[in-house]
N, C-alpha and C positions, 0 to 999 in steps of 0.2 A: 635099521635094527640095532647096529653098533652105538648109537646115542641111547639106547634105552639101558639104564642102570638097574638091573635085577638083582636083588639080594635075598639071602636066605635069612628069615625072620623067624622068632619065637613068639607065639602067642602068650603073654603073661597076663592078660586080662581080656575077658569078653564079656559085654552085656548087651541086652537088647536097648534099642532106642524105641521107648514106648510110644514116642508120637509118631513113627515112623512105620510103614508096613514092612518095608524090605531092608532096613538097616540093621545092623550091628556094629557097636563101637568097640574097636580093637586096640589095646596097647601092645605094641610090637618092638622087642629087643632086636636091634640090627647092627648090634655091636658097638653103639654110639653111647655116649656119657648118659644120655637119657632115652626113655622109650619114644616111640613116635606112636601118634594117634591117628587111626586110619578109620573111615566109616567105609563099611563095605555092604552091597546090597547082596549080601547071603542068608539073611534071616530065614527065608522060606526053606533053605537046605540044612541048617545048621542050628544045634543049640547052643548057646554059649559055652556050657560046661564042657561040650565034645570038643571045643577048640582050644581051650587052654592047655599049655604046654605042647600043642602041637608046632611042628615046623611048616613054615608056609614060604611062599617066594612072593616078593612083593617088588613093585616098581618104586625104587628110592628117589628118582631124581625129579620129580614133578614138581610143580610151585606149589606150595601149601594153597589149600582151596578152603575159603570160609564158606560154611554150611550153617544151615539153620540151626543145627544142633551142636556146632563147635568146628574147629578146625581140622581138616584131613590132611595129613603130611605124607601120602601115597597111595598105594592102589595094590589090593591082594591080586594075583593072578588065578584065574579059575578057569576051567574047562566046562563047556556046555554041549549037550547033544542035541540033535534036531526038536526033541521033545522037550526041551529046556532044564532037564536035570542038571543041575551044578555039582562040579567036582573041584576040590581044592588040587592046585598043581604042588606037590610036595617033592621037596628034595630028599637025597639018602638020609638015612638017620644018622650018618658020621659028620653031616654038614654041621657048621657051626654057624651062629646068628653073625651076619655081616659077609659072610663068603659071598663073592659074586657069582653070578649064574651066566654061562655063556653058551 
C-alpha cells in the first residue's frame, strides 16, 4: 500500500468517450504544471457535467497507458457495492489538488 501514490485531484474537464460504453475522459489537476488525462470506467454512474469541479482521489504513480482513445495517465479511485453501484472516493472539501492521501 505504501507504494501507491494517492493524490487529491480536481476534475477540470470531463467528457463522454462516444465510442466506449463505460469510459469518461477526464482532465485532472493534481498540482502539476499541466493536467493529467485519465480514462475512467464510470460513465454508467456519472454524467460529465456532474464531475467538473469535484475533488477526487487518483492513483498518480501508474505508468501512462496507451489506450484506443488516447493516453491515460492515472486512475480514479471509486468504491462499489455488491450490486455494482459506483461512488467516488472524495477527499475533504479543504483538500487541495496534489495533496497526498495516506
